[in-house]
C-alpha positions in Angstrom: -22.6 35.3 -9.3 -21.3 32.2 -10.9 -20.5 29.0 -9.0 -16.8 29.4 -9.6 -16.9 32.9 -8.2 -18.8 31.9 -5.1 -16.4 28.9 -4.6 -13.3 31.2 -4.8 -14.8 33.6 -2.3 -16.0 31.0 0.3 -13.0 28.7 0.0 -10.7 31.6 0.0 -12.2 33.1 3.2 -12.1 29.8 5.0 -8.5 29.1 4.0 -7.5 32.6 5.1 -9.2 31.9 8.4 -7.3 28.6 8.8 -4.0 30.0 7.9 -4.5 33.0 10.2 -5.3 30.7 13.1 -2.2 28.6 12.4 0.0 31.7 12.5 -1.7 33.0 15.7 -1.3 29.6 17.4 2.2 28.7 16.2 3.7 25.9 18.3 6.8 27.0 20.2 7.5 23.8 22.1 7.2 20.1 21.6 4.3 20.0 24.1 2.4 22.6 22.1 3.3 20.8 18.9 2.2 17.3 20.1 -0.7 18.1 22.5 -1.4 21.8 22.2 0.2 22.3 25.7 -2.6 20.3 27.3 -4.7 23.4 27.9 -7.6 23.2 25.4 -11.1 23.6 26.8 -13.5 20.5 26.6 -15.9 22.4 24.3 -13.2 23.4 21.8 -11.6 20.0 22.0 -15.0 18.4 21.3 -15.4 20.5 18.2 -11.8 19.8 17.1 -12.3 16.0 17.7 -15.4 16.1 15.7 -13.7 17.8 12.8 -10.7 15.4 13.1 -13.2 12.5 13.1 -15.4 13.7 10.2 -13.0 13.3 7.3 -13.5 13.5 3.6 -14.9 9.9 4.0 -17.7 11.2 6.3 -18.4 14.4 4.4 -18.0 13.4 0.8 -18.1 9.6 0.5 -20.3 8.1 3.2 -23.6 9.5 1.8 -22.3 8.6 -1.7 -21.9 5.0 -0.6 -25.3 4.9 0.9 -26.8 6.5 -2.2 -25.5 3.7 -4.4 -25.4 0.8 -2.0 -28.6 1.6 -0.1 -29.1 -0.5 3.0 -25.6 -2.0 2.7 -24.0 1.4 2.9 -25.3 1.7 6.4 -22.4 -0.4 7.7 -20.2 2.7 7.5 -22.7 4.8 9.4 -23.1 2.2 12.2 -19.4 1.3 12.4 -18.0 4.8 12.6 -20.7 6.0 15.0 -20.5 3.0 17.3 -16.7 3.1 17.1 -16.5 6.6 18.4 -18.8 5.6 21.4 -16.5 2.7 22.1 -13.4 4.9 22.0 -14.9 7.6 24.2 -16.2 5.3 26.9 -13.8 2.4 27.0 -10.4 3.7 26.0 -9.9 7.4 25.9 -10.1 8.2 29.7 -7.7 5.4 30.6 -5.2 6.4 27.9 -5.4 10.0 29.1 -4.8 8.9 32.6 -1.8 7.0 31.5 -0.3 10.3 30.4 1.4 9.5 27.1 1.2 11.6 24.0 1.0 8.7 21.4 -0.2 5.1 21.0 3.4 3.9 20.4 4.4 5.7 23.6 1.7 3.8 25.5 2.7 0.5 23.9 6.4 1.0 24.6 5.9 1.7 28.3 3.0 -0.7 28.9 4.9 -3.5 27.2 8.3 -2.4 28.6 10.0 -2.8 25.2 11.4 -0.5 22.5 10.8 -3.3 20.0 7.1 -3.2 20.8 7.2 0.6 20.5 8.9 0.4 17.0 6.3 -2.2 15.9 3.6 0.2 17.1 5.2 3.0 15.1 5.2 0.9 11.9 1.5 0.1 12.5 0.7 3.8 13.1 2.5 4.8 9.9 0.6 2.2 7.8 -2.7 3.2 9.3 -2.1 7.0 8.9 -0.7 6.8 5.3 -3.7 4.6 4.2 -6.1 7.0 5.9 -4.5 10.2 4.6 -4.6 8.9 1.0 -8.4 9.0 1.2 -8.3 12.6 2.5 -6.0 13.8 -0.3 -8.2 12.0 -2.9 -11.1 14.0 -1.4 -9.2 17.2 -1.7 -8.4 16.5 -5.3 -12.0 15.8 -6.2 -13.2 19.1 -4.6 -10.5 21.2 -6.4 -11.0 19.3 -9.6 -14.7 20.3 -9.9 -14.9 23.7 -8.3 -11.5 25.2 -9.3 -11.7 23.5 -12.7 -8.3 21.9 -12.4 -7.2 18.3 -12.9 -7.5 16.0 -9.8 -3.7 15.8 -9.7 -3.3 19.6 -9.4 -6.1 19.6 -6.8 -4.1 17.2 -4.7 -1.0 19.4 -5.0 -2.9 22.5 -3.9 -4.3 20.7 -0.9 -0.8 19.4 0.0 0.5 23.0 0.1 -2.4 24.2 2.4 -2.0 21.2 4.8 1.8 21.6 4.8 1.5 25.2 5.9 -0.7 24.9 8.9 0.1 21.4 10.1 3.9 21.8 9.9 3.8 25.3 11.3 1.2 25.1 14.1 1.5 21.5 15.2 -1.3 20.2 17.4 -1.9 23.7 18.8 -2.5 25.2 15.4 -4.4 22.2 14.2 -6.7 22.2 17.2 -8.0 25.7 16.9 -8.0 25.4 13.1 -10.2 22.4 13.5 -12.7 24.3 15.6 -13.2 26.7 12.7 -13.3 23.8 10.3 -16.0 22.0 12.2 -18.2 25.2 12.1 -17.6 25.5 8.3 -18.2 21.8 7.5 -21.3 21.3 9.6 -22.9 24.5 8.2 -22.0 23.5 4.7 -23.5 20.0 5.2 -26.7 21.0 6.8 -27.8 24.0 4.6 -28.2 22.0 1.3 -29.8 19.1 3.3 -32.4 21.4 4.7 -33.1 23.0 1.3 -33.4 19.7 -0.5 -35.6 18.2 2.2 -38.0 21.2 1.9 -38.0 20.8 -1.9 -38.8 17.1 -1.9 -41.0 16.6 1.2 -41.8 20.0 2.6 -40.1 19.2 5.9 -37.1 21.3 6.8 -35.6 18.6 9.1 -33.7 16.2 6.8 -33.9 13.3 9.3 -37.7 13.6 9.2 -37.8 14.3 5.5 -36.2 11.0 4.9 -39.3 9.3 6.2 -41.6 11.9 4.5 -43.7 11.9 1.3 -42.9 13.3 -2.1 -45.3 15.5 -4.1 -47.6 12.7 -5.2 -48.1 11.4 -1.6 -45.8 8.4 -1.9 -43.3 7.9 0.9 -39.8 8.9 -0.4 -38.2 5.6 0.3 -41.0 3.6 -1.3 -40.8 5.9 -4.4 -37.0 5.3 -4.5 -37.4 1.6 -4.2 -39.9 1.5 -7.0 -37.7 3.7 -9.3 -34.6 1.5 -8.8 -36.6 -1.7 -9.3 -37.8 -0.4 -12.7 -34.2 0.2 -13.7 -33.2 -3.3 -12.6 -31.4 -2.4 -9.4 -32.1 -4.0 -6.0 -34.5 -2.1 -3.8 -32.8 0.8 -1.9 -34.0 -0.4 1.5 -33.0 -4.1 0.9 -29.6 -5.6 1.7 -27.4 -7.3 -0.9 -24.3 -8.1 1.2 -24.2 -11.2 3.4 -25.0 -10.8 7.1 -21.5 -12.1 7.8 -19.8 -9.5 5.7 -22.0 -6.7 7.1 -21.1 -7.8 10.7 -17.4 -8.0 9.9 -17.2 -4.6 8.2 -19.2 -2.9 11.0 -17.0 -4.6 13.6 -13.8 -3.6 11.8 -14.9 0.0 11.6 -16.0 0.1 15.2 -12.9 -1.4 16.8 -10.7 0.2 14.2 -11.9 3.6 15.5 -10.7 2.7 18.9 -7.2 2.2 17.5 -7.0 5.3 15.4 -3.9 7.2 16.6 -4.9 10.7 15.3 -8.2 10.5 17.3 -6.7 9.1 20.5 -4.1 11.8 20.7 -6.9 14.4 20.9 -7.7 13.3 24.5 -4.3 14.5 25.6 -4.9 18.1 24.7 -7.2 18.8 27.7 -6.0 19.5 31.2 -7.7 16.7 33.2 -9.2 13.2 32.7 -12.6 14.6 33.5 -12.2 17.1 30.7 -11.3 14.2 28.3 -14.6 12.5 29.2 -16.5 15.8 28.8 -14.9 16.6 25.4 -15.7 13.1 24.2 -19.4 13.8 25.0 -19.4 17.1 23.2 -17.7 15.5 20.2 -20.4 12.8 20.0 -23.1 15.4 19.9 -21.3 17.4 17.1 -20.6 14.1 15.2 -24.2 13.0 15.5 -25.5 16.1 13.7 -23.8 15.1 10.5 -24.1 11.3 10.8 -27.9 11.4 11.3 -28.2 13.7 8.3 -26.1 11.5 5.9 -28.8 8.9 5.1 -31.2 11.7 4.1 -28.6 13.4 1.9 -28.0 10.0 0.3 -31.6 9.2 -0.5 -32.3 12.8 -1.7 -29.3 12.8 -4.0 -30.1 9.4 -5.6 -33.7 10.3 -6.1 -32.9 13.6 -7.8 -30.0 12.2 -9.9 -32.2 9.5 -11.4 -35.1 11.9 -11.9 -32.9 14.4 -13.7 -31.1 12.0 -16.1 -33.0 8.7 -16.7 -34.4 8.5 -20.3 -33.4 12.1 -21.0 -32.1 13.1 -24.4 -28.3 13.4 -24.3 -28.6 16.9 -25.8 -30.9 17.9 -23.0 -29.0 16.6 -20.0 -28.9 19.0 -17.1 -25.9 21.3 -16.7 -24.5 19.4 -13.7 -23.7 16.4 -15.9 -21.5 18.4 -18.3 -19.7 20.2 -15.5 -18.8 17.0 -13.7 -17.9 15.3 -17.0 -14.8 17.6 -17.1 -13.5 15.9 -14.0 -13.8 12.5 -15.6 -15.9 11.5 -12.6 -19.1 11.2 -14.7 -19.2 9.5 -18.1 -22.1 9.3 -20.6 -22.0 6.9 -23.6 -24.9 6.4 -26.0 -24.3 2.7 -26.5 -27.5 1.9 -28.4 -27.5 5.1 -30.5 -31.0 6.2 -29.5 -29.9 9.6 -28.3 -31.2 9.0 -24.8 -29.5 8.1 -21.5 -30.2 4.7 -20.0 -29.2 4.3 -16.4 -29.8 0.7 -15.6 -28.3 -2.1 -13.5 -26.9 -4.1 -16.5 -23.3 -2.8 -16.9 -23.4 -3.7 -20.6 -26.4 -1.6 -21.3 -25.8 1.2 -18.7 -24.9 4.5 -20.4 -24.3 6.7 -17.3 -21.5 6.1 -14.9 -21.4 8.3 -11.7 -18.5 8.2 -9.3 -20.0 7.7 -5.9 -17.6 10.2 -4.3 -19.3 13.1 -6.0 -22.9 12.6 -4.7 -22.7 15.0 -1.8 -20.8 17.6 -3.8 -23.1 17.4 -6.8 -26.4 17.3 -4.8 -26.9 21.1 -4.6 -26.3 21.4 -8.4 -28.6 18.4 -9.1 -31.3 20.1 -6.9 -30.7 23.4 -8.7 -29.9 25.2 -5.4 -28.5 28.8 -5.4 -24.8 29.0 -6.5 -23.7 30.2 -3.1 -24.8 26.9 -1.6 -22.7 25.0 -4.1 -19.7 27.1 -3.2 -20.5 26.6 0.5 -20.4 22.8 0.1 -17.0 23.1 -1.6 -15.7 25.0 1.4 -17.2 22.4 3.8 -15.7 19.5 1.9 -12.3 21.1 2.0 -12.6 21.7 5.7 -13.5 18.0 6.3 -10.6 16.6 4.2 -8.0 19.1 5.4 -8.8 18.8 9.1 -8.3 15.0 9.2 -5.3 15.1 6.9 -3.6 17.6 9.2 -4.3 15.4 12.3 -2.9 12.3 10.5 0.2 14.2 9.3 0.8 15.2 12.9 0.6 11.6 14.0 3.1 10.6 11.3 5.5 13.4 12.3 5.2 12.6 16.0 5.7 8.8 15.3 9.0 9.6 13.5 10.4 12.3 15.8 9.2 11.3 19.2 8.6 7.5 19.0 11.7 6.7 16.8 14.3 9.4 17.1 13.7 10.2 20.8 13.6 6.5 21.7 17.0 5.8 20.3 18.5 9.2 20.9 17.0 10.5 24.1 19.6 13.2 24.4 18.4 15.2 21.4 17.3 18.8 22.3 13.7 19.9 22.1 14.5 22.3 19.3 16.0 19.5 17.2 13.1 17.1 18.0 10.7 19.8 16.8 12.7 20.3 13.6 12.6 16.5 12.9 8.9 16.5 13.5 8.3 19.2 10.9 10.6 17.5 8.4 8.8 14.3 8.9 5.4 16.0 8.4 6.8 17.6 5.1 7.8 14.2 3.9 4.5 12.7 4.9 2.7 15.4 2.9 4.6 14.4 -0.3 3.9 10.7 0.1 0.2 11.4 1.0 0.0 13.5 -2.2 1.2 10.5 -4.3 -1.5 8.3 -2.8 -4.1 11.0 -3.3 -3.3 11.0 -7.0 -3.0 7.1 -7.2 -5.6 5.9 -4.6 -6.3 2.2 -4.1 -10.1 2.8 -4.1 -12.8 5.4 -3.6 -12.4 7.6 -0.5 -14.5 5.7 2.0 -13.2 2.4 0.9 -9.6 3.5 1.4 -10.5 4.9 4.8 -12.2 1.5 5.6 -8.9 -0.2 4.9 -7.2 2.1 7.4 -9.8 1.2 10.0 -9.2 -2.5 9.3 -5.5 -2.1 9.9 -6.1 -0.2 13.1 -8.5 -3.0 14.3 -6.1 -5.7 13.4 -3.0 -4.1 15.0 -3.7 -1.6 17.7 -7.1 -2.5 19.3 -6.1 -5.8 20.9 -2.9 -4.5 22.5 -4.5 -1.3 23.7 -7.6 -3.0 25.2 -5.6 -5.8 26.8 -2.9 -3.4 27.9 -5.5 -1.5 29.9 -7.6 -4.4 31.2 -5.2 -7.3 31.6 -2.0 -7.2 33.6 -0.9 -10.7 32.3 -0.3 -9.7 28.6 3.4 -9.3 28.1 5.7 -7.8 25.4 6.2 -11.1 23.6 2.5 -11.5 23.2 1.9 -7.8 22.1 4.7 -7.8 19.5 3.6 -11.1 18.0 -0.1 -10.1 18.0 0.5 -6.7 16.3 2.7 -8.2 13.6 0.3 -11.1 12.9 -2.7 -8.9 12.7 -1.0 -6.2 10.5 0.7 -8.7 8.1 -2.5 -10.8 7.6 -4.7 -7.8 7.0 -2.4 -6.0 4.7 -1.7 -9.2 2.8 -5.4 -9.9 2.3 -6.2 -6.3 1.1 -3.2 -6.3 -1.3 -4.1 -9.6 -2.8 -7.7 -8.8 -3.6 -7.2 -5.1 -4.5 -3.9 -5.3 -6.4 -2.6 -8.8 -7.1 -5.9 -10.5 -8.1 -8.6 -7.8 -8.4 -10.7 -10.0 -10.7 -11.3 -12.4 -7.8 -12.5 -9.6 -5.4 -16.0 -10.9 -4.9 -17.9 -13.0 -2.4 -17.1 -16.2 -4.3 -13.4 -16.0 -3.5 -13.3 -14.1 -0.2 -12.2 -16.1 2.9 -15.3 -16.9 5.0 -17.2 -14.5 2.8 -15.5 -11.5 4.3 -14.6 -8.6 2.0 -11.3 -6.6 2.2 -13.1 -3.8 4.0 -14.1 -6.2 6.8 -11.0 -8.4 7.0 -9.6 -6.3 9.8 -12.0 -8.1 12.1 -10.4 -11.5 11.3 -7.0 -9.8 11.7 -8.1 -8.5 15.1 -9.2 -12.0 16.2 -5.9 -13.5 15.1 -4.1 -10.7 17.1 -6.0 -11.6 20.2 -5.4 -15.3 19.9 -1.7 -14.9 19.2 -1.2 -12.3 21.9 -3.0 -14.3 24.6 -1.3 -17.6 23.6 2.2 -16.3 23.4 1.7 -14.4 26.7 0.5 -17.6 28.4 3.7 -19.5 27.6 6.2 -16.7 28.3 7.1 -14.9 31.5 4.6 -12.5 33.1 5.3 -8.7 32.9 7.5 -7.2 35.7 5.5 -6.5 38.9 6.0 -2.7 38.4 4.2 -3.0 35.0 1.4 -5.0 36.6 1.0 -2.4 39.3 0.9 0.3 36.7 -1.9 -1.4 34.9 -3.9 -1.6 38.1 -3.3 2.1 38.7 -4.5 3.1 35.3 -7.9 1.6 36.0 -8.3 3.4 39.3 -10.9 6.1 38.7 -8.9 9.0 40.1 -7.9 12.1 38.1 -4.4 12.3 36.7 -2.2 15.4 36.1 -1.2 16.8 32.8 0.7 14.6 30.4 4.4 15.2 30.9 6.8 15.9 28.1 9.6 13.5 28.5 
């Protein structure tokens, strides 16, 4: 069967599964809508967390970045993996013990202020909208190629699917849908990786194949270094970014992870604190399967792409080039008129432009794998993008309904609160679709901005809210605003106002927009501690509550109030 037929079959089956689960697990109360009733098993929650965590950026874009950036692309791998460990060990159990549904809920109670809660809601919305823009872009790319529609229509189709099961099922529907999505996405990621590893190195384990040898006996990475050097590129295994920028990006991704509201809320869906720790451990194992495979996918994809295109006659280019050209994500231009394709480092002479976001999706076609594998990857990419998009949309709807409306109108009924949450989710879908069509960068870059915003706004007030009883509402509010405004301003300036200066020569302290969240976080800490020092200490009841959070005893279910 043709690729398109396989894609329709596999994507259609997976979508039918997701929608069926959403109908079966339809939320009937606010507790089911927000935290799935708090009754999810640790194993299921671990799978759901992994699916929530491994977004389009992880599935589609991370290996693509590593393919083109080589060693420098590893910052995403290190930052996101290390960040999850930080979240699971340092924050999640304490937040679960606190017993609140959302980060703004925690901030509002810990800092005894509705103003602090509203600021936290604004931060959550900025983070979630920035993050979801990357997911919708990923959805558009997948549909654009495999369903042969423009990216804009691909985004619209994805919006409709997410709207259905996120708005209908809430967290209960999303949780069990994400269990299925994890199974789909990890199978779809590993199958082509195993096939290609066998093709190139004879080793069926991609992680070992990355260190293996190609047919002529040369180590794969040495061969790739040599090929890239011949084309004028830096060696694949060498770094081009400054150590400072690598450190700052990695740090922003790590601590940004710990402030991501859609991941934190997952730890409220299990019955006990012990289950939160256990589900975090399961999730780490499930996440590691994909993350340890990504570098292999990246190297295999780059090697095959160069081998199948460089110095080839334009009339004899492989079929995957022409199919991806229809999406405008690959362009070929015979600048010197010799009828051949030159893929070189010099942008003036380079005749082949490949969007880095397509590398994982195109790898099965580049390697000439069976058509069903190509269709399977499409289904996996959709699962990755839609699972995270759904979790983010739930955070947005919860922030609006619970953290805004319920704060200022506590008398509203549960039924009306649920209706407001669904309306907010619908509005969020529309806005996310706009950013999916008009993204401020490639998928992983947009997601990196979201992590930077989370690092600069949420991480300091969460970590100090748990481990310091002296930090007060004045410090928390000032710190969040400072970190958020500084980070957003820096990103907007270099990405939109003055993009021509977006290089190391003009960056402050040599830190790129992707890593500036680390500086924003430091400013947040400084402002928070300084303001708290010169303003009254929190009430004694709040200080006692902070001490209680850190006592390692189990807590009951999160209460809906």
